[in-house]
C-alpha positions in Angstrom: -14.9 7.4 -23.8 -11.5 8.4 -22.5 -9.2 9.5 -25.2 -6.0 9.7 -22.8 -6.9 6.9 -20.5 -3.9 6.3 -18.1 -2.5 2.8 -17.6 -3.3 2.1 -14.0 -0.8 0.1 -12.0 -2.8 -0.7 -8.8 -1.5 -3.6 -6.7 -4.0 -5.2 -4.4 -3.2 -8.0 -1.9 0.5 -8.2 -2.8 2.8 -10.9 -1.7 5.1 -10.1 1.3 8.1 -9.8 -1.1 6.2 -7.3 -3.4 4.9 -5.3 -0.3 8.5 -5.1 1.1 10.1 -4.2 -2.2 7.4 -1.5 -2.9 8.0 0.0 0.6 11.8 -0.1 0.0 11.3 1.7 -3.3 9.2 4.4 -1.7 11.7 4.8 1.1 14.5 5.2 -1.6 12.5 7.8 -3.3 12.2 9.9 -0.1 16.0 9.6 0.4 16.8 10.7 -3.2 14.6 13.8 -3.5 14.1 17.0 -1.5 10.3 16.5 -1.9 8.4 13.3 -2.6 4.7 12.9 -3.1 3.1 9.9 -1.4 -0.6 9.6 -0.7 -1.5 7.5 2.3 -4.8 6.1 3.2 -6.0 3.8 6.1 -9.1 1.8 5.4 -11.0 0.5 8.5 -14.0 -1.8 9.1 -17.2 0.2 9.6 -18.2 -1.1 13.0 -14.7 -1.5 14.6 -11.5 0.4 15.0 -9.5 -2.2 13.2 -7.4 -1.3 10.3 -8.3 -3.3 7.1 -5.6 -2.1 4.8 -3.0 0.6 4.1 -3.1 2.4 0.7 -0.1 4.2 -0.7 0.2 5.9 -4.1 3.3 7.7 -5.5 1.8 8.9 -8.8 -1.6 9.3 -10.4 -1.4 5.9 -12.1 0.6 3.8 -9.3 -0.6 2.5 -6.1 -0.6 -0.4 -3.7 -3.1 -1.6 -1.2 -1.4 -3.5 1.7 -3.8 -5.6 3.7 -3.6 -5.9 7.5 -6.6 -8.2 8.0 -8.4 -10.6 5.7 -11.9 -10.5 7.0 -11.5 -11.2 10.7 -8.1 -13.0 10.5 -4.6 -11.4 10.2 -3.4 -11.2 6.6 0.4 -11.7 7.5 2.2 -13.8 9.9 3.1 -11.8 12.9 6.7 -11.6 12.0 5.9 -10.4 8.5 3.5 -7.7 9.8 6.0 -6.4 12.3 8.6 -6.2 9.6 6.4 -4.3 7.2 5.4 -1.8 9.8 
């Protein structure tokens, strides 16, 4: 058993508003500090070159997974996806 188990704050399948506000928060972090740690991960489908989701973490306990596709369909409306990118 963990004695000092962290309180994970992982967001999966966020709303557009939450994805947008998280990206804004991360951008602000980079503008306020000389150095900012952000981990970046792209997940793809095994048999294609299509991006499934983008993972970002900014601490050991905090991360977000922003989907690009939901199975074989786009997750976002085209305007929303373009805005987030």
